[in-house]
Structure formats: structure tokens, C-alpha cells
N, C-alpha and C positions, 0 to 999 in steps of 0.2 A: 675400515675407515673410508676407503675409496667408495665402497658400496653405499655407505651412509651419505657421503657427500653427493653421490649421484642421485640418490633418492631425494635429498633436499632440493637439488637443482631441478629435478623433474617436477616436484610438488610446488615449487616456489610460485609460479604464475597462478595456480589455482588458489593457494593460500592467500596470495596478495589480493586476488579478486574478492575472495570471501571477506577478508579484512576490510577492503574498501567498501563493500556492501554493508558490513556491520557498522562502520563509521558513519556512512551516509544515512543509514536508518536511524542511528542515534541522533544525528543532526536533525532529522525530520521530527523526531520526538521532541527535541528542544523547541523547535518552531511551534509544534502543535500545542505544547503546554504554555509557552511564554506568550505567544501572540494573543490568544483570547483573554488571558489574565491581564495583559497590559491594556488592551482596549477596554476591558470591563472596568479596570481601576481608573482609567482616564475619563471615561464617558459615563459609567454607571448605567449604560443602556444595553439591554439584551438585543435590540435590533441592530445597534452598531457592532456588537460582537458577532452577530450572525452575518453581517455584511463583510466583515473581515474574514470570516470563515469561508464565505463564498469566493473571495478573491484569492484564497489559497487553493481552492478546488477547481475553479474554472480553467486555469492554465494547465492543469493535469489533463483535463479533457481535450483541450486544444493541442497540447503537446503530443498526446497519444494519437490523435487523429492524423496530424500533419507531420509528426516527427519520424514516423517509421521509415518512410522512403529516404529521408535525409540520413538517417542512421545507416541504412543499407548502402548509400552512396559513399559516405565518408569512411565507413568501417566502424566496427563495434568499439575497438580500443580507442581510436582517435575521438570518436563521438563521446565516449565516457569522460575522457580527460578534458576536452573542450567544454562540455556541459558543466562539469564540476567547477572548473576555473571561472567560468562566466557567472555561474550562480553565486559562488563565494564572493566575487567582486561586487555583485549587486547587493547582496544582503548585508555586507559590512557597511554599506552606505547608511543603513538605518541608524545604528548607534552613533555614527559620525555626525550625521545631521542633528540628531537629538542633543548631542553635547556641544554643538557649535551654533549654527544659525536657527535651530529649531526644526521640529518634525511635524508638519501639518498632517492631518488625518489622510487627506487625499494622496500625499506623497508616500505615506506608509503603505496604503493600498496598492499604489502603482508599483512600488519596489517589490512588495510581496508577490504581486501578480507576475512580474517579470522573472523573479527567481523561480517560481513554479513552472513557468513556461520553458525555461532553460533546463530545469532539473528533470522533467518528465522524460525527454529523450535519453538523458544520461542513464536513468534507471533502466530503461528498455535496452540500452546498449550493453549494460553490464550483464543483464540476464541473457541476452543474445550471444554474448561471448563465452558463456559457460561451456557449450559443446567443444570449442577449440581448446580451452585450457584444461578441460577434463581429459580430452584425448592426449594432450601433451603430458599430462600427469599420469596417464595410464590408469585413470580412475573411471569406473562405470558412470555413465551420464546420469543415471537415476540416483546414484549415491551422491554425486556432486550437486545435483539439484536439491536433494534432501538437505545437504549441508547448507546450501544457500538459504533455504527456508529457515533452518535452525538459527543461522546468524541473525536474520531479520527478527525472528521472534525473541531471541536473546537480547537484541538491542532494545526492543520495546520493553522487555522486562526490566532491564537496568536503566534505560534512558528516561522512562517516565517519572519514577520517583526521584531520580537524580535531578531531573529538570525542575520538579517541584521544589526541591531543596535549594537549587541554585537560584530560582526566582526569589525565594524568601531571603537568601543571603546576599545576592548581588543585584537584584532587580531584573525585570523582564527584558529590557533592551540590551543589557550586558550579556544576557544569555543568548540573544540573537547574534552577538559578536562571536560567541563560541560556535554557533551554528555555521558561521562563515569559515571558521577554522576547520570544521569537519569536511567541508567541501574541498579545501586545499589538501588535507591529508589524503582523502580519497583519490584525488587527481594524481598526487605524487606516487601513491602505491601502484596504481595502474600504469602510469607512464614509465616508472623506473623498473618495476618487477615483472610486468607482463610484456614479453618480447613482441616487437613489431611484426615478426613473421606470423604470429597467431591472428593478426588483424585481417581476417579473411571472411568473406560472406559466402555462404553456400549458394551454388548455382541452382536456378530453378530446375525442377525435374519434370520429365514426361511432357504433357501438353503445355506446361508452363514455360517451356523453352521458347515458345513463340511470343511470350510476353516481353516485348521491348517497347521502347518509346520514351516519352518524357515523364516528368514528375507526375502529372495528373493521370496518365494512363496506368502507371504503376500503382498509384494509390487506388485507382478504380478497380484494378485486378484484385487487390486485397479486400476491398469493400464488397465486390461482387461475390467472392467466395464466402465471406462472413454472412451475407444476407441469404445466400442459398442454403446454408446449413441450418436446418430446423432446430436442432438441439442447441446449437450455439446461440441462436436467436432467443430461445426460451431462457437460457442461462443469463444472457445480457439483460433481458426484461426483468427477471426476478431480482438480480443483483442491483439494477438501477433503483428499484423500489426500496430494497433493504439498505442500500448505501445512502439513500436520501434520509432515512431515519437515523442511520449511524452518524451521518454528518451533523444532523440536528443535535444529536447527543454529544458528540465529541467537541463540536465547535461552540455549542451554546448550553444545552440542557445540563450536561454534567459539570462544566466549570461554574455555571451560575448556581446550580444546586450545591456544589461543594463549598462555594463561598458563603452562601446564605445559611446552609444547614449543617455543614461538616467541618468548618474551620478554615477553609481556603485551599491554598496551592498544594500543601502536603497531602491532604486527603484526595484531591484530584489526581495527583501523581500516583498515589497508591492504587487507586481504582484502575487507572489506565495500565499501570504496571502489572496488576493482578490479571487483567485480561491477557496481556502479553505472555505472562508466565504460564497461565493455564493453556494458552494456545500452543506454546512451545512444547509442553508435555503432551498435549493432545496430538500434535502433528507427529511427534516421535512415536507415540503409541500406534497411531494409524499407519505410519510407515511400516510397522512390523506386522500388523494383523489386517490392515485395510483391504488387501487383495482377496481376503477370504470372506468379506462381508458383502451383502447385497447392496449395490450402489444406491439405488433410488431410495430405499428405506433408510439407509444410513444417512444419506444426504438430508432427507426430510426431517428426521429426528434431530440430527445435529444442528441444523439450521434453526429449527423451531426453538430448541432449548438455548441457543446462543444469543437470542435477541429478546423476544417479548417478555419473558418472566422477570428480567432485571428491571424493566421499566415499572412493572407492578410493585416490585420491592421498593423502589424509590418513592412511588406514590404513597405507599403505606408508611413511609417514614422510618424504616428499619435502621438500627444503629450501624455505624461505620464498619464494625467488625463483621457483622452479618453480610453487609454489602460487599466487602472484600471477598468473603468466601463464595458468595453467589457469582461474583465476577470471575473468580478462578474457575468455577464450574462452567460458566458460560464460555470462557476462553478455551477450556478443555474440549468442549463440543465444537467450537469454531475451528479448532486445529485440524479437524477432519475435512473441512469444506474445501479449502484451496488445494490440498494435495489431490483430492478426488477430482476436482475440476481440471487440474493440470493433466491428469492421466487422459481424460476425455479429449483435451486439446491436442495432446501428443498423438493420439490415435487419429484425429480427424483433420489436422492442419498439415498440408504439404510443407516440406522443409523450405522450399524456395519462397514461400509466402509467410514464413513464420514471424519475422519481425513486424511486418505490416499488420498481419491479422492479430498478433498479440497486442500491438498498439491500439488497434481499432476496438478490440474487445475490452481492453482496459479502459479506454476512453468512454466506451458505451456504458460500462459498469459504473464509472464515476460521474456520468452525465447528470444524475439526480442530486448529486451532493451539493452543488451551489444553491439549488432550490431548497434543499433540506436545511442548510445553514440559515438562509434567509427566513424561511417559514418558522424555524425553531425560535429565532429571536422574536418574531412578530407574535407567535403563539403565546410565549411567556408574557409578553407585555399586555396582550389583550384577553387571553383566556386564563392566565394563571399557571403556576407550575404543576399543580396536581392534575388538573384537567388535561393539560398538554401531555403529561406522562401517561395517563390512562389511554388517551387517543392513540398515541404512538405505540403503546404496548399491544393494543387490540389489532391495529392495522399491521404491525410487524408479524404477529402470530398468524393472521389470516393470509398474508402474502407467502410466508414460508411453508404453508401447508398446501400450496398449489400443486407441487409435484405428485401429490396423492391422486390427482385427477387423471394422470396418465398422459396421453397424447405424445408429444415429442420426448417427454421425460422417460418413456419406455426405452428410448435409444441409449440411455445411460448404461444399461447392462451390456457387457462385452459379448461379441460373437465368438470370440476365441480367448484363451488365457492371455493375460497382459502382464508386463513386468510389474514388480512392486512399485507402488506409486510414490511420487515425490513432487514437490511444488515447483511449478515454473514461474508463477507470478501471483502476487497478492491481489487476486482479482477482487475478493471481498475486502472492503475497506478495513474493518475491524480495528482501527487505531485512532 
């Protein structure tokens, strides 16, 4: 009995962090499903829906760029709690305004923007806290990171169809109130169950010990390292392009297509959930066998199948049942992408720069998403749905085949055996 109690106490901080991450990811799915459907129902405009999607993604970029140094200074645990509490307080204002004095479109955009700006550093803080809670739990870091990825994928699997049903039953803005509750739950889990003694930031190692100074010099150190790394530059460039298309799909193309052709919110939620479920299985399978596979070939094949073909299926007007199966297969392939990229980052980023470089890479990978959301809405209004889907499918496939050309992508192959991979960060948007 004593042994079991000691085991529970040892694992409690890690389990609490995983639960907080799962709750937060579920809340993000509620926002992702409810916001575009609300804007579309109120305005009937693809362009307005795309604009709202842009206001969701722009703060992720800004928060990733400028939040890393702040997270390092405040500490991972404290940053996670403060970011969740602030984000929840902001987003709960949306349904309150709607039910009282009214909710102008500009106010909705501003509140959504501020929520995302606060949430991005919080997500980075939780990921950065994993090494400390894993060490306290006496769990290998690779396994803990794999569990973190599984919680996020599982949240997408359950959260997307649940969000679709909640929108139908209670209305989109009431679902945003539930999103605010998820922020509160996440904050409480970390504040109460993750001890303050774990709220430490790793000291810079080697030549990085000389890196002192103010906010901007510390930010520049992370940026300089990211720019110097050829493979990391190539990864960011590729994922910028694909995330642009993914943003157009998740914020505009898929919700509009689901409403016009598939019956609305439930179909939208099913498709997004199928992607999450397939990715969950794919990441688990890759975690078992991925270290035996050639990296560049695996990455290219998985990325190519995860994107372009589904847009062609939408353009062809295939029935919902077939689209769900194709989305499951696309998700399965996508499940290999983030774990593979995480291994590369673990190998190449010094510990002392990890929070800043992770934030910068994530921000860079999200940089095309606001543009994608805007262009997706404009393309539907001016080119039509089918033409837009075909253009996106062809461009996506062309982009994901670029690693075949070699160059910095040859650096993906390890020079020595590496640990079994696990995901550090959802670099590819995929949701």
C-alpha cells in the first residue's frame, strides 16, 4: 500500500500536466469548430469566416515569437497557470456580451485575438515543463513526450465531434463559454498538482553561458540559432506553406463545404475528429517502429498522403462515409510527421535555448496560417469551391514532395543511433 501511494505521488505532477494539456487541447477544438460556424451563420460570408480564422492564428505566431523569453523568465509552471487564467477570462466575455449588450463583429475578433495571444505562451510553457515532471515521476523523457502527443491527439478525436454536437444542441457562443471553462480547469490542475519546486528553467550550456542581457538579446540568441540551422530553416519553410493550406481548410473550406454539401456541424466535427483519430493511431505506431524507418522517405511519403489527396476527394464530391475513411488515412500518415520532426529538434537544439527556439519554430510554422484563412475565404467567394479545392490539392502535393530534391533534407538522417521518437510540439497544424 505504501509503495502504491508513493508511486501515485511520484506520478501525480506528470499526470496532472497531461490532463491539463488534454483539457486545453479539447478547448481549442471547441473554439476551432464553434467560431467559424458562428461567423458563417451570422454573416453567410466565406471572407468573413476566413477573417475570423486569421484572428485565431495571428496571435499564435506573435505569442510564439515573443512569448518564449517571457516563459523562460517567469518559469514554466507559473506561465502555464497565468496564461490559462487570462485566456479563460477573456474568452468568457464573448457569450456574456452576446447575451447582454450585444457582440459586434469587431469585438468578437478582438477578444479571439487576445485569447490566442495569451494561450500560445501557455502551451509552450506546458511542453517546456515536461522534462521536470518526467524526471520527478522517474519516467523516461521520450515516453512522457509520447504521452503528451497522445493526449493531444485523443483530445482532437473526442473534442471535434463533441464540439459539432454541442454547437447543434446549445449554439456556437455557448460552446465558447465551455472553452473558457477548459482554461480554468487546466490552470487549476497545474497550479494544485504540479509542485512549485519543479518550476525551474534549465541553465544554458557550453558557449550559451555567455548569453546574458535583456529581453531582446535573449530573443535574438534563439533567432540566430534558428536561422543558422539549415534543416530547421527548410522545415519551417515547408510547414509554413502546408499550414497555409491547412488553415484555409480548417477555418473556411471544410466548414463551408460541410454546411453546403454534407449537412453542417456534425459532418464537420466528424471529419476533424477522423483526422485526429487517425493521427493518434499513426503517432503510436510510428513511436514503435519509426526509429527503424528511413527518415526522409518516411517524412515525404507521410506528408504527401496526409494533405493533397483529400482535397481532390472533396472536389470530386465523394460521400461523407468515404471522406471520413480518407480523413482517417490522412491522419494516420500525419501521425508520423510531428514525432519525426521532434526527434530532429531534440538532436539539434541546445537545452538552454529550447523554449525560445521551440516558440520561434512554432511561430514560423504558423506564419502562413492567417494568410491561408483569408485567401481561403476570398477564393471560395471568387473562384468557387471546386476550383479552390483543386488548386489547394495540387499546390499541397507539390510542396510536400520538395524533400525528394535533397539539399538540407539529407541532414534528416541521423549520424548515430537515436532514441525512440516522441513528439515535442504539434509543429504541423493538422487541426
